[in-house]
N, C-alpha and C positions, 0 to 999 in steps of 0.2 A: 334514525339508524336502527336496524333490527340486530338484536343480539340474542344468543342462546346461552343460558346460564342455569346449571343444574337441570337440564333437559327442558327447561320452560323458555318460550320466546319473550323477549321483553323489547320495549322501544326506549331508546336514549338519544339525547342530542347528537347531532354529527359533530365530530371533532373533540369530543371529551377525552381527557386524558385517560389512561389505564386506570389510575388511582381513582379519578371521579367516577369511572364506570363501576369499579369495584364497590366504591361507597354507596352508589345507588343501588347496587345489586345486593350487597351483603356487608354492611358496615364492619361486623366483626371480622370477617375474612379479609377486609381491607387493611385492617388495623394490624394483622398478623402475617401480611404478605411481603415477599422480598421483590417479587416481579408480577408480571401477568402474562398469561398465555392467550394468543388471539389466533384461532384456528391451528393451534398446536405450537406456534412459534413464541418463544419467550421474548418479551419486550420490557424495557423500563417503565416503571410506574408513571414517569412524566411524559411518556410518548403519547401523541394524540392518535386516536383510532378514527381513521377516515372511513366514511361509508363506501363499501365496495360495490354496492348495489344489490347485495344479498346479505342473509343473516350470517353473522359471523358467531363462531363459538368463543365465549369468554370465560376463562377460569383463572383462579388465583394460583400463585406459586408460594405455598406457605413457607415461612421462615424455618420451620423445623423439618422440612422435606429435604430430601437429598439436593434437589435442585435449588431449593431456597438457600441452603447453607452454602451450596456453591457460589451463588450470587453474593451472599453476605461475606464469605471469605475472600472472594475476588476483590470486593471493594476494600477490604481490609488490607489486602495486599497492595492496592493502590495508594491507600493512606500510608502504608509503611515505605512505599517508594518515594512518596512526596517528602516524608520525613528525612529519608536518607539524602536525597538531592539537596535538601535545604541545609542539612549538616555537613554533608561531604561534597563540596562544590565540584570536585573533580570526578565523582562516581557517575558513571553512565548507566542508566537503567537499561536492561535488555529485554527479558521475558519473566512474567510473574503469574503463572497459572495456579490453579487449586489442585490439590492431591487429596488422596483419602485422609480425612481427619485434619485438614489444614491447607497450607499454601506455602509457596516459596517466591522469592524474586531474586534473579541473578544480576549481579552488578559488575561492570569493569571498573575496578577501583585500584589505584596505584599501590594501595597497601591493604593488608588483610584487615577485616573487621575483628574487633576483640570483644570479649564479654562486656567489657566496660561500655563498648560502643553500643551494644545492644540495649543497655539501660538507657543511654542517651537518646537512642532511637525511639524506644518505648515512651519516654517522657515527651518527645516531640510529637508522637502520635497521639498522645492524650491531649495535647495543646490543638492539634488538627481537628480532632474529633469534637472538642469543646467549642470550638469556632464554627462548626456545623456548616462547612462549606457546601453549597449546592453543587451536585455532580450533574454536568450537563453533557449530552451526547451530541456530537456534530458529525455530519457527513461532508467530506471534502473530496476533491479530485486527487488522484495519485500524485499529480504534479505539485499540488498544494501540500500534500503530506510529505513528500520529499523535501520540500522547501522548509516545512515546519521543523522537520527532524534532521536538518543539513549537517548538524554537528553529532549526529548519532548514527555510526556506520551500521550498527546491528538493527536498529529500527528501518533504515533504508533498505538493508537486505531483505527484511520481512516484507515491506511495502512493494518491492519490485516483484516478489512471488505471488502477490494476490492477484487473482485472475480478473477480478471485477474492475471497473473504471473508477469506482469511487470507493473510499475506505471510511471507516468510523474512527473517531477519536473521542476520548473522554476528558473533560476539563474540570478541575476543582481547584479554585483559587488560581495560582500561577502554574500549577502542574498540569502538564498535558500528556496523556498516554495513548498510543495506538491500541485499540481493543475492540473486539466485536460485541462486547457486553453480554447481557444486560448488567446494570449496576443498581445499587440502592439510591435513593433520591438525594441523600446528602451524607456528608461524613459523620455527622452526628447520630445516624442510625447504628453505627457500630458501638457496641456496649461493652463486651468482655473480650480481650484478647491477650496473647502472650507469645513473644518471640522465644522460640524454642532451641535454636541452634544455628551454627555456622559451618559451612562446608565450601570445598573447592568444587567447581563443576566446569568442565569444558562447554564452550559455546556449542549448542544443539547437540551435546552429548558425544562429540567427536574429538578424540584425543589429539587430532592434528590441528584443532583450533586452540584459541587463547583459553587459558584457565581463568575463570571468572570467580566472583565470591558470592556464594548463595546464602541467603538468610531464610530459615525456615520459620514458620509462625502457625499459630491456630486462633481460631476465634469462635465465639458462640453468642447467641442472642441473650444468654442469661449467664450471670457469674457463677452461679451453682454448677451449671453444666461444664463451664471452663474448668473449675476446681476439680470436679470428677474426672475429667479427661486428663489434666495434669497428674492426678494421682495414678491413673492408669499408665501414663507414660513413664512415671518413676518406677512402677512395678514392671513394666516392659524392659526397662534398662537393667534391672536386677536379673531378669530372665533371659537377657540377650544371649543366644546361642554362641556368639563369638567369645564373649567373656566367660561363660560357663564351660565352653570347650576348652579353654586354656586352664581354667581352675580345676576342672575335673579330669584333665589330661585325656580328652576324648579324640582330638584331631588338631591338625595345624595345616597351614599353607606355608611353603617355603619359596621365596622369590627366586633363589637359584634353581629351583626345579621349574617353576612358572606359576604365574598368577592364575587363580581359578581351578587349580589342580589339588585335590584334596589327599592328604596323608592321614590315613586312619590309624591311630594309635592303639595300642593293645586293648585299653578299656573300651574305646569307641568300637573297635573291631569286634569286641564280644557282643555288644548290644546289636550291631549290624548282623552278626552271625545268627542271633536268636530271631531277629526279623526275617532273616532269609530262610531259616529252617521252617518257621511257621508259614511263611509264604509258600514254600515249595509243598509242604505237606498239605496245605489247604488247597492248593491248585490241582494236586493229584487227586484229592477227594472230589473236587468238583469237576473232574473229567477232562483236564488239561494234560498235555504231554510237554514235559519240560525239555527244551533243546538248548544247544549252545551254538554260537555262530562266530566268525571271525571278526577281527577288529578293523580290518581294511578290506577294500574291494575295488575293482576296476571302475574307472569314472564313468565309463559307458552304462553300468547298472544304474547310476543315479540320474543319467540323462534319460534313460528308459522310464524310470519311476516318475520323473518330473522334479525331483528335489533340486537338481542342478539348476533348473529354470526358475523355479519359484522361490528357492532359498539360498541362492548362490552366495548372499553376503554373509550367511551364517556358516558356510562350509569352509573347511580348511583347504589350502592350495594343493593341487595334485602333486604327487611325487612320481618320477618316472622309474619304472622297474622293467628292465629288459625291453625298452622301447614302448612300454604301455603306460599310461597314466593311472595311478591309483590314488585313493583318497581314504583317510580314516572315516569310519562309518559315523554319519550323523543320525542315522535311523537304523532300526532292525528289521522294518517290514520287507525290503526286497530279499533278505536272507530266508524269511520264513516263507515267502512265496515260492522261492526256489525249492525248498523242501516239498512244499505242496506239489509242485510240478514234476517232481523226481518220479512219480509214477501215476498210473491211470487211476482216476477217483470215481467212485459211484455215489449216487444219491443216499445209498445206505451208510456211507462213510460220515456223511454230514450231519451235524457241524463237526468240523475239525478244528480243534483249539490248541494252538501252539503257544507256549509261554516260555519267556526267558528273562533272566536278570541280565540285561544286556547293556554293556558299557558302550556309551556314545560320546562323540566329541563335536562340540559346535562352538564357533567364534562368538564370544560376547566381548564387547568393548570394555576396556579396563575400568571405566568409570562407572559401569553398572554391576561390576562384580560385588558380591556381598556374601561373605562367609560360606555357608554351606547352601544358600538360597539361590544364588545366581553364580554358576561356575562353567567351567570350559570343559571338564569331563565329568560325566555322571552316569549313574546305573539306573536305567528304567525298569521298573517292574512291568515289562511289556508283554502284551499277548495279541495274537491275530487269529480271528476266528473266521473260517470260510463256512458259509451258511446259505441254504438255498433260499430264494426269495420269499417263499411262503412260510418259512420258519423264522424270518427275521425278527418280527416283534417278540416272540417268544424268546428268542436268544438275548435281545436287549433287556427283556425283563430279568432273565437268568443273570445277566452281567450286573444289572443294578441291585439285585438282591445280595450278589456276592460282595459287591463293592461296599455296601453299608455294613454287612457282616464284618468285613475286614476292618473298616474304619472304627466301628464300635469295639472291636477286640482290643483296639490300642486306646480306648477311652474317649474317642471322639463321639459325640451324640447329637451335635447340632450342625446342620447343614444349609447352605445356600446352593440351589439348583439353577442352572441356566441352560436354555436351549439356544444354541448359536446357529444362526441360519446362513444361507448363501452369501459369500462376500462378492465385491464387484469383480475380482479377479478370481475366476473359477474354471474348472474343466469339466467336461461331461454334458449330457443332455438334461434340459430343465425337467423333463418328466422324472427322470432318475432322483434328481434332487428333491422333487416334491414327494416321490415315494419315500425317500429316506427320512425327510422331515415329518412325514405322516407316521412312519413307524417308530420314530423316537418320541413323538407326542402321544401315540396310543400306549407305548410301554410306560411312560411317566404316568399317564392317567390311570392305567391298570394298577400300578404300584402305588397309587395315591400320593404321589409326590408333587408337591407344589412347585412351580418353577416360574422363572422370569425369562422372556424372550430377549436374547441379545442379538439384535438384527445386524447381519452382515459380518458377524465374528466367526463364522464357521471356517474350516481350513479349505485349501484350494480344491481339495478332491470330495469334499462331502460335509454335511451338517455334523453337529457333535452335541453332546451332553457334557457340560462340566460341573463338577461338584466340588464346592469349596467347604472345608471343615472350618469350624468355629472353635477357637482355643478358649482356655479358662478366662482370658481377658476379653472375650467376645470378638477377637480378630478373625477375620476370614483368610483362610490360606487355600490357593489353588493347588490341588493334588490330583483328584481323580477325573478321567476323562473317558468318554465312549463316543467313537466316531465311525460313522457309516460311509463306506467307500465303494462306489461303483466304477471309479476311474482305474485304479490299479489292476483289478481283474481284466479291464479291457487292454490296458497297456502291456501287460504280461501275458494276455491271451490264456487265461485260467478257465478251465472247463471241468465239468463232470458229467457222468452219464446219467440221465434222468430215468424214470420209470419205463420210458419207452425206448430206452437204449440210444437216445440222441444226445448229441453234446449240448450242454446247457451252462450258462455263465453264473458262477456263485458270487455272493455279495461278501465282501470283506470288512469285517469290523476290527478297528483298531481300539485296544483299551488298555489304560494303565490305572491301577487301583491307588496306589500311592504316589503315583507321578514318577519321581526319581527318589532313590534311597537317600540321596544326600539332602534334598529338600525336606522330605518326610522326617529324617532324623533331626533337622533343625527345628521343625514344627514340634516334634516330641520333646525336645530339650527345653524349648521355651514354654509349651503347654504344662509341663511338670516342673519347671524350674530346675531342671537337673535331677529332681528326685523322682527317678523312674519307679514305676511299680514293681514289686518284687520279681515278677517273670522276666522283666527287661533289665533289671539292675545288673551292672558289670560285675559288682560284688554284692552278693545277696546277704552273706553272714560274715562278720569279722569276730574272731576270738580275741579277747583283750586280758592279757595276764596281769596279775598284781605284782608278782615276784618272779624271779627266774626258777624258783622251786616249783612253779606250775607249768613249766614249759613242756615236759613230758605228757602231761594230762591234755594240755591244749593241743599237742601234735596228735594224740589219739582222737580228740573230737573232730580236729581238722579232717582226718581220714574218714571218720564216720559221716560228717556232713557231705563230703565229697562222694562217697559211696551212695548216698541218699540222693545224689543228683544235683546238689547245691553248689553255687559258685562261692567257695569259702576261702578266707585268708586268716592268717594268724598274726598278730602284733606282739612279738615277745621282746620288744626293745626295753632297754633300761630307762624307761620314763615313767612319770607319775601317771596313776590311772586317769586322773581328771584330763590330763594332756592328751592321752589316747583316745578318750571319749570325745573330746572337742574336735579332734582331727577326723574321726569317724563321721561325726555329724557334718563337718565341712565337706567331706566326701560323699555325703548323702547315702550313706550305706543303710539299707532298710533295718537291719537287725545287728546288734552288738551282743556278744555272749561274754560276760565277765567271769573270769576264773580266778578265784582265790584259794587260800588253804582249805577253808571250811567246804567250798564246792568240791574241791578235789577229793578231800577225805570222804565225803558223802556221795560222790559219784554224781553230782548235780550240775546245773548251770543256772547263772542268774542273768536272763536275758533283758535287753533294753530294746524298745521299738522306736524307730525314728519318729513316727507319729505320736505314740501314746506314752513314751518314757518307760520307766521302771516297770517290769513285769514280774509275776510271781516266780519265785525259785521253783524250778522242776527238773525232772530227769531229761537227759538228752533225747531219747526216744519220744517223749511226749512233746517236746519242743519241735521236733522234726515233723510229727503228725500235725501240729498246729499250724506250721507255715506251709506245709504241703497243700493244704486247703486254699491257700492265698497264691500259690505259685503257678498260676495259669493266666491265660489271656483274659481280658475283662469281658464285660456282659455283651458279647455280640450276638450270642444266641446261635445255635447251630442251624445251618442251612441246607 
């Protein structure tokens, strides 16, 4: 049998297992592999490779690769499921996929799992791992599978939906699970794991279905990697924007108003206002026109745009107004298009850049709502650019530069960039899709941005670039997107007069730099742990008095700081100074100014920094000059 490994052709016996093939080709790679790829398809190490009559490409799937970790964690999920059904005889296993940094498994259990149950499950998992049960793949008919899982309605539902005539199951000791694989060769391959939490979850994410019990976990090939990950989890819990949102009085959600609808409290609104002011000023400086559009529109508008057809499940139901159906807007683009169409446009006008902080409403199932990150009403930092075809690449480059400038201004300096290509369900001509993808690739190359191709993840009307920011813990957050659209200009019959005076079709570029203000704000809270940089802090300076004799001087200083443009407050309560300092620290205020009798007599201030602690005593003007240098966006660099 001919195989290609690392570009070289080798000869191996027909029918060797994937593991035997890897050992013959590269013993070190075989030792550190979770699975094997044959002509791009991942298979178990125990699967035999049959001679297809041509050379096949063989490559290892390393344990420390993303695919390798997925295999490793998927096997750990099966070990956990085996432990659960051995300990809890009435628990029915349903599905157990891998997720970013871990896995989960959902069970239909008559009683909720407890933290004590997790300890018992972990202990049973250790026993299963120690016994090193072989993990065997079997392919059986759908009829056999339905008989095998006769007592599990969840598995039967999944089996019936599989289009193929045969399905695969994996067996380890007495435990059998429906699964595509691949998996590790045996349970003993799992070295380090931890069950991290319990939650309720509806079957298949639908609140109309039964609530199941979900157990989360993670695993790593090495104990040290697991320990480092668990430390990051603990730090992430401290930075959780939902926890800090309550503690710092930034926002809330009231079930009487509605799930997924954010109430911005005064302090959160201050930060949002600073973000919005910066956003508007920079957009005007970069050639955008700020516009405002309604929150509702006729249903026919969304039928014309295609959103009703392609995103119906995410749109709210129509409301009848004077015999016509209206819906709350899920997108801003049709409104921006309408403004473009309001008058005749010339090639000299292009590119036209419309920008709006537009609030939109989309239905999300209650089971996926999550603080500020998944909501039902949110404000997009939206823009739509109408550009001529020959200027498309240049305009995308302009957008990419602007995007990175904005993100860096907020302290994000590491990014993952993805190019998402044509999905299975799309509109428009293939030629236009290829032109659009080519323009995105050229712009990324010209800007020197490394990227990963995300096949089939474009939107229905065009390909896109997605930029994920990395926070201080190394987590990636989806925020920025740049999308090329040939479809809506056709649907809405957009034109401009070219140099010859004839009608030409512009290209539409959709883009959002921060994504939504809600999600971006949640990212900021977790990135900084609530300790915003000075220019974003809701309260920048707080004056702390030692006694009530200092109240008048404190009042004068308060006005002075406000006149200098700082958001300042004064704490004149009859409390001990140590108590006031601790409270200011808990509120993560960047600067405290302590005022006692000595400071008052000499007209000085005794500042304390959130980061550096006690600072030298100085005059108020000197203090203002000092913090003025810090009171600005971070190192984005002017574009």
